[in-house]
N, C-alpha and C positions, 0 to 999 in steps of 0.2 A: 304523404297523401298520393294516391295513384292518379294517373292522368285521367282515368275514367271518372273518378269522383270530382276532380277539379273541373272537368268538362260539365258535369251535372250541376255543380254549384254556379258556374258561369251562366248556364242556360236559365237557371232559376232567377238570377239577378237581372237578366235581360227580359224576364217575363215570357220566355219561350217555353210554354208548358208542354207542348207536343215534343219539342226537342229535349226538354228535361226528362220526359218520360222515357224516351229512347236512350238517353245518356244514363238514366238510372238502371235500365235493363242491361246496358253494356257493363256498367260497374258491377252489378250483381252477378252477371255471367262470369266476369273476370275473377271475382272473389270466390265463387263456387268452384270454378275451374281450377284455381290455385289450391283450394282445399282438397279437391278430389285428387289432384296430382300428388300432393304431399301424402295423402292417405294411400294412394296406389304405390308410392315408393316404400312406405312402411310395410305394407302387406307383402310386396315383392321381396323385401329384405328378410322377412321372417317366414316366408311360405314353406320352405323346405328345411330350414334349420330349426324351426320351433322356437319357442320363447321360454326363458327360464321360469320354472314354477308351473309350467303347463304339463300335465300328464297325458299320456296316450291311453285311451280306454282299452281295456282288455277284451279280447274276443270272447263272446258267449258261445258255449257249446250248443249245437243244434238240439232242439227240444224233442224232436220226434225220434224214437228208437228205430234202429235199422230193422227191416222186416227179416224174418227167418226164411231162409231158402230151403225148401224141402229136399232138393237134390237136383243134380244136373242130368241131362239126358240128350239123346239125339233122336231125330225122327227117322223112321224107316220109310221105304217106298210106299207101303200101304197106309201110312199115317200114324202108326203106333210109335210110342215113345219107349226107347230102350235106355234104361239107367246106365250112367257111366260114372267113373270115379271110384275112389277107395271106399266111400260109404254108400255106394249105390244100393238102393232097395227098390224092388219093383213095386209099383203102386197098383193095387188090384181094384181100386175104387172105380165106379162107373158113374156117368152123368147122363141124364136124359136130355138130349139136345134137339128132340123133335119138336115141331111147332104144332100146337093144337089148332085145328081148322075152325073150331067154334068160337074162339076167343078173339 
């Protein structure tokens, strides 16, 4: 029997209810503290070594496909894109980037 529990019982026998309440809290703290310390030691001993029978989950491949890259290019002084690389193809598409004043 721990000294905290013995102290708790002694206070109950003396009808010291307030003291018994504090002794009970001390006994409970000691018991929970010891249990936590034991569990901490168990976790620390198996943290990096693993436990027998425990499997490591496999990595799941990324679900989104990689986007296709149309081609590479460099910008000229006037803002045009000049295709570069072995598969370079000039893009002749145009886009309207003007803003409408009425909208």
